[in-house]
N, C-alpha and C positions, 0 to 999 in steps of 0.2 A: 115251638110244637116240632120233634126231631124228626126227624124217621131213619128210624134200618133198615137197609140194606136184605135180603135174605138169605139166610146163611144159605144158600147158597154158592154168595155170591163174595165171601169174605174172603176175604187172602188164604187162611189154609187154606180153605179148598179151593182154590185155583190152583197154590202153588201144587196139589196134586197128594194134596190130602194129611198131617200131620203133623206139618211142619214150616217153615218161614217162609215169605214170600219169596228168597233168596236159595232155595231148597234146587229149584228147575233151574238146571242149564237153560241158560238164556240163548239163542244166536244173537241175534244180536252184540249183545256184550261182547261175546267169542270175537266177532267181527271189526268191535269199535277193539281189543285190545290187542287183535291182532295189528289196526292197520296201524294203532303209538307204534307196538313189536316194528313195524315196516321203518315209520316214521321217522324214529332212532337210532336206527341200523339205517336208514340214507341220510338222513344226520352227521351221524361218527364219522358214516365217512365223507365229507363231504369235509369234517377238519384232518381227519388223515392229510387229505388229499395238500387241502392247505398250510398244515405244519411242511408236509413233505416241502409242498416248495419254499417253502419259508429258511427251512435248513437247507437245501442247496443254494440260496442265492448267499454273494457276496455281502459283508458285513455292508463294504459303501456302496455294493451297489445302487442304485440310479430307484429301481422300479420293488428296496426292499421297506419302503415305510408302505408302499401299496400292499404289495404282500404282505405284511403283519397290519395292515387292517383285513387282510382278509382273512389273515389267520384267527382272529382278534373275533370282527363279526361271525362266523362261522361259528369256534366255541363255544360264542352268548346262544345262539340260535340250540347250537347242539345242550347246554347249559337245560335252558329252560324249557328243549324234549324230555331227559329226565325229569324235572316238573316238574309237566305233566303228569308225568306218569307212574309219582308217587315215590321218586327219591331224589330226594333234597340234599341226598353232602352229596356230596364230586368231589371229594381225597382222593374218588378212587379213583375215576375218571383221568384228571389231573393226572393220577400216577398211572394208569394203564397208556395213555395217551402223549405221556410224560410232553405237557403242556412247556415251553416254554416260562419264565418270570413275565421278558415283556410283554405275556403278550399275554397273559395275568393282569399286569400294571394295568392295560389296554380300558381290561373286565371291572377294573376300580379292587382288584383283590388287595390284598399286604402282604 
């Protein structure tokens, strides 16, 4: 035997009337979206710093390999954060940040 909750506890009644469950603005959803955006911004700043340091390094510098690794890790973390925010295509980010091919090659991109 299955039970049905009283009509005052249905999704439409809880959302404030005649709509779907998502009609009412949920403060928790706004907080999560704000945190995702802030995290994406911090990851983008880290990419900018890492790419700037890589660009400043001389081609034959002994620290260039470490800077290249740091840049690849920053870009990888940024791409992951973008995907968590629902942004699956990274072509715009690659163009915007002018990510060099050698960094993308470290990520496995061709």
